[in-house]
C-alpha positions as CSV (number, residue, x, y, z in Angstrom):
1,M,-17.8,-28.2,-36.9
2,L,-17.4,-29.6,-33.4
3,A,-14.5,-27.5,-32.8
4,S,-16.5,-24.2,-34.2
5,N,-19.3,-25.0,-32.0
6,E,-16.7,-25.4,-29.0
7,M,-15.4,-22.0,-29.9
8,M,-18.9,-20.2,-30.2
9,K,-19.8,-21.7,-26.7
10,F,-16.6,-20.4,-25.1
11,K,-16.9,-16.9,-26.6
12,S,-20.4,-16.8,-25.3
13,Y,-19.4,-17.7,-21.8
14,Q,-16.5,-15.4,-22.1
15,N,-18.9,-12.4,-23.2
16,R,-21.3,-13.2,-20.2
17,A,-18.2,-13.2,-17.8
18,N,-17.1,-10.0,-19.4
19,L,-20.8,-8.4,-19.0
20,F,-21.0,-9.5,-15.5
21,V,-17.6,-8.3,-14.3
22,K,-18.7,-5.1,-16.2
23,E,-22.2,-4.5,-15.2
24,Y,-22.4,-6.0,-11.9
25,L,-18.7,-6.3,-9.8
26,L,-17.3,-3.2,-11.2
27,A,-20.7,-1.2,-11.6
28,D,-19.9,2.1,-9.8
29,P,-21.8,1.6,-6.7
30,L,-20.3,-1.7,-6.2
31,I,-16.5,-0.9,-6.9
32,P,-15.6,-0.2,-3.3
33,Y,-17.0,-3.4,-1.8
34,T,-15.8,-5.5,-4.7
35,S,-12.5,-4.1,-4.7
36,I,-12.0,-4.5,-0.7
37,I,-13.0,-8.1,-1.3
38,G,-10.6,-8.5,-4.2
39,G,-7.9,-7.0,-2.0
40,V,-8.4,-9.5,1.0
41,F,-8.3,-12.5,-1.4
42,A,-5.2,-11.2,-3.1
43,C,-3.5,-11.0,0.1
44,K,-4.6,-14.7,0.8
45,M,-3.4,-15.9,-2.4
46,V,-0.1,-14.0,-2.2
47,Y,0.6,-15.5,1.3
48,D,-0.3,-18.9,0.3
49,L,1.8,-18.9,-2.9
50,T,4.8,-17.2,-0.9
51,Q,4.4,-20.3,1.5
52,L,4.4,-23.2,-1.2
53,F,7.2,-21.2,-3.4
54,S,9.3,-20.6,-0.3
55,T,9.5,-24.2,0.8
56,V,10.5,-25.5,-2.3
57,H,13.1,-22.9,-3.3
58,F,14.6,-21.4,0.2
59,K,16.5,-23.8,2.2
60,S,16.4,-21.4,4.8
61,Y,12.6,-20.9,5.0
62,S,11.9,-24.8,6.7
63,S,14.8,-23.9,9.6
64,L,12.9,-20.5,10.4
65,T,10.4,-20.9,13.8
66,R,6.8,-21.1,12.8
67,I,6.1,-17.1,13.5
68,Q,9.1,-16.5,11.5
69,R,7.4,-18.3,8.6
70,V,4.3,-16.3,9.1
71,E,6.0,-13.2,9.1
72,W,7.9,-14.1,5.9
73,N,4.8,-14.6,4.4
74,N,3.3,-11.7,5.4
75,R,6.0,-9.2,4.4
76,S,5.7,-10.8,1.1
77,M,2.0,-9.8,0.8
78,S,3.0,-6.4,2.2
79,T,5.5,-6.2,-0.7
80,I,3.2,-6.9,-3.5
81,H,0.6,-4.5,-2.0
82,A,3.4,-1.9,-1.5
83,I,4.2,-2.0,-5.4
84,F,0.7,-2.0,-6.4
85,V,-0.3,1.2,-4.4
86,T,3.0,3.1,-5.4
87,T,2.6,2.3,-9.0
88,M,-1.0,3.5,-8.9
89,S,-0.5,6.6,-6.4
90,L,2.7,7.9,-8.9
91,Y,0.3,7.6,-12.0
92,F,-2.7,9.5,-10.3
93,V,-0.3,12.1,-8.6
94,F,2.0,12.8,-11.0
95,C,0.7,11.3,-14.6
96,S,-3.1,11.4,-14.5
97,N,-4.9,14.8,-15.4
98,L,-7.6,13.4,-12.9
99,F,-6.2,15.8,-10.3
100,S,-4.7,18.5,-12.4
101,D,-5.5,22.2,-11.7
102,D,-6.0,22.8,-15.4
103,E,-7.9,20.3,-16.4
104,F,-11.5,20.2,-14.5
105,S,-13.4,23.1,-13.0
106,E,-14.6,20.8,-10.1
107,L,-12.5,21.4,-6.6
108,V,-9.6,19.1,-6.7
109,T,-10.5,17.7,-3.1
110,L,-13.8,16.2,-4.5
111,R,-12.4,14.6,-7.7
112,S,-12.6,10.8,-8.3
113,S,-12.7,8.1,-10.8
114,S,-13.7,4.6,-11.1
115,L,-10.0,3.5,-11.4
116,S,-9.0,5.4,-8.4
117,T,-11.6,4.3,-6.2
118,F,-11.0,0.6,-6.8
119,A,-7.2,1.0,-6.1
120,L,-8.2,2.5,-2.8
121,G,-10.4,-0.4,-2.3
122,V,-7.7,-3.0,-2.8
123,S,-5.4,-1.0,-0.2
124,V,-8.3,-1.1,2.2
125,G,-8.5,-4.9,1.7
126,Y,-4.8,-5.2,2.5
127,F,-4.9,-2.9,5.4
128,I,-8.0,-5.2,6.7
129,A,-6.2,-8.4,6.2
130,D,-2.8,-7.3,7.4
131,L,-4.5,-5.7,10.5
132,G,-6.2,-8.8,11.3
133,M,-2.9,-10.7,11.0
134,I,-1.2,-8.5,13.5
135,F,-3.8,-8.7,16.0
136,W,-4.0,-12.4,15.7
137,F,-0.3,-12.8,16.1
138,F,0.1,-9.8,18.5
139,P,3.0,-8.5,19.2
140,S,5.2,-11.0,16.8
141,L,4.3,-9.0,13.8
142,G,4.3,-5.4,15.1
143,G,3.6,-3.6,18.1
144,Y,1.2,-0.8,19.0
145,E,2.7,1.6,16.8
146,Y,2.0,-0.5,13.9
147,V,-1.6,-0.9,15.1
148,I,-2.2,2.7,15.1
149,H,-0.4,3.2,11.7
150,H,-2.4,0.6,10.0
151,L,-6.0,1.9,11.9
152,L,-5.1,5.5,10.8
153,S,-4.5,4.5,7.2
154,L,-7.3,1.8,7.1
155,V,-9.9,4.9,8.3
156,A,-8.4,7.7,5.8
157,V,-8.0,5.3,2.8
158,A,-11.9,3.8,3.5
159,Y,-13.0,7.1,3.9
160,S,-11.6,8.7,0.7
161,M,-12.5,5.5,-1.1
162,L,-16.3,5.5,0.1
163,S,-16.9,9.6,0.0
164,G,-14.7,10.2,-3.3
165,E,-13.0,13.4,-0.8
166,G,-9.4,14.1,-0.6
167,Q,-8.3,11.3,-3.0
168,L,-5.3,13.2,-4.1
169,Y,-4.1,13.7,-0.7
170,T,-4.5,9.8,0.0
171,Y,-2.5,8.7,-3.0
172,M,0.3,11.4,-1.9
173,V,0.4,9.6,1.7
174,L,0.3,6.0,0.1
175,I,3.3,6.9,-2.0
176,S,5.4,6.3,1.2
177,E,4.5,2.6,0.6
178,T,7.8,2.8,-1.9
179,T,10.1,2.2,1.5
180,T,8.1,-1.2,2.3
181,P,9.8,-3.4,-0.1
182,G,13.5,-2.2,0.8
183,I,12.1,-2.7,4.7
184,N,10.9,-6.2,3.9
185,L,14.0,-7.2,2.0
186,R,16.3,-5.6,4.8
187,W,14.2,-8.6,7.1
188,Y,14.6,-11.2,4.6
189,L,18.5,-11.0,4.4
190,D,18.8,-10.9,8.1
191,A,16.5,-14.0,8.3
192,A,18.7,-15.5,5.6
193,G,22.0,-14.8,8.0
194,M,23.2,-12.3,5.2
195,K,23.1,-9.1,7.8
196,K,26.9,-8.7,6.9
197,S,26.8,-8.7,3.2
198,K,27.1,-5.9,0.8
199,A,23.4,-6.4,-0.3
200,Y,22.4,-5.8,3.1
201,I,24.7,-2.5,3.3
202,I,23.3,-1.0,-0.1
203,N,19.8,-1.8,0.9
204,G,20.0,0.2,4.2
205,V,21.5,3.2,1.9
206,V,18.2,2.6,-0.6
207,I,16.1,2.6,2.4
208,F,17.8,6.1,3.7
209,I,17.3,7.9,0.5
210,A,13.7,6.5,-0.3
211,W,12.4,7.2,3.2
212,M,13.8,10.6,2.9
213,V,12.2,11.3,0.0
214,A,8.9,9.7,0.1
215,R,8.1,9.8,4.0
216,I,9.7,13.1,4.9
217,L,10.0,15.4,1.9
218,L,6.7,14.5,0.0
219,F,5.0,14.7,3.2
220,V,6.1,18.5,3.3
221,Y,5.0,18.8,-0.4
222,M,1.9,17.5,0.5
223,F,1.3,20.0,3.4
224,Y,2.3,22.6,1.2
225,H,-0.3,21.9,-1.3
226,V,-2.9,21.7,1.2
227,Y,-1.9,25.1,2.2
228,L,-2.4,26.5,-1.3
229,H,-5.6,24.9,-1.6
230,F,-7.2,25.2,1.8
231,D,-9.9,26.9,0.6
232,Q,-11.1,23.7,-1.4
233,V,-10.1,21.7,1.6
234,E,-12.8,23.6,3.6
235,Q,-15.4,22.5,1.1
236,M,-15.2,18.9,2.2
237,Q,-16.9,17.2,5.1
238,S,-15.6,18.0,8.7
239,F,-14.4,14.8,9.0
240,G,-12.7,14.5,5.9
241,Q,-10.9,17.8,6.8
242,V,-9.7,16.4,9.8
243,L,-8.3,13.5,8.3
244,V,-6.6,15.5,5.7
245,I,-4.7,17.5,8.2
246,V,-4.6,15.1,11.2
247,V,-3.6,11.5,9.9
248,P,-0.5,12.9,7.6
249,L,0.5,15.0,10.6
250,V,0.4,11.9,13.2
251,L,2.2,9.6,10.3
252,S,4.9,12.3,9.6
253,I,5.7,12.2,13.4
254,M,6.1,8.4,13.5
255,N,8.2,8.6,10.0
256,L,10.4,11.3,11.7
257,V,10.8,8.8,15.0
258,W,11.7,5.9,12.6
259,F,13.8,7.8,10.3
260,S,15.9,8.7,13.3
261,K,16.1,4.8,14.1
262,I,17.2,4.2,10.2
263,I,20.1,7.0,10.7
264,K,21.1,5.2,13.9
265,G,21.0,1.7,12.5
266,L,22.7,2.7,9.3
267,R,25.6,4.6,11.0
268,K,26.0,1.4,13.5
269,T,26.2,-0.9,10.5
270,L,28.7,1.3,8.4
271,A,31.1,1.4,11.3
272,K,31.2,-2.2,11.8
273,R,32.0,-2.5,8.0
274,Q,34.9,0.1,8.8
């Protein structure tokens, strides 16, 4: 009977917790704010766990300088975010019916859901945390190009989350985060002294292919989609229209510049191997 009473108390607390989460934390008006806070705390948790895990399991970690250890932990944080937001973006753009032309009569540029808003809020939390670290350790974690990239991304994602406008195009752009794990792995291999390994070469080729698909071709598709649905884009608020056109355009220019550097680096690495 004692065990039964304890079980009933546990279930009662569990039901109260579920009700609190459903009725308050995940209530539609609060989703943007709880998801942002959750994203920031998730970044902090991943950063601390990476530091703890790396200290125990990676011998090369302790030999790094202080700022290199900070970057090591920071890149782990960005990798987890990239995996999360890429998964959600691929789901909403290619699998979900939320933005399908045939499913709803509502304009595709004005559609949103609790889940799509929540995922964007988590991403906003990440960009806030990462941008704060970039400013705190500037320029060790990235120069002005990273600041511009993060500020544009933060403003665009936050606006889409709060207004519910243009979420489809926001997720199309966020698919580009699929290249982040490869970029981070390249840095990890370099930091571990494996720059001449086969893994480094293979990773470079994967980065090249992923970058071309996710940051070049997909942006072309997004601009084509905007062109086909421009009458719906015009129904958005003026600031939203500017973000849909200007932010992807600036990011695509930056992607082309970085892509040229990737090509040069890959050529140089392959030439050394030969």
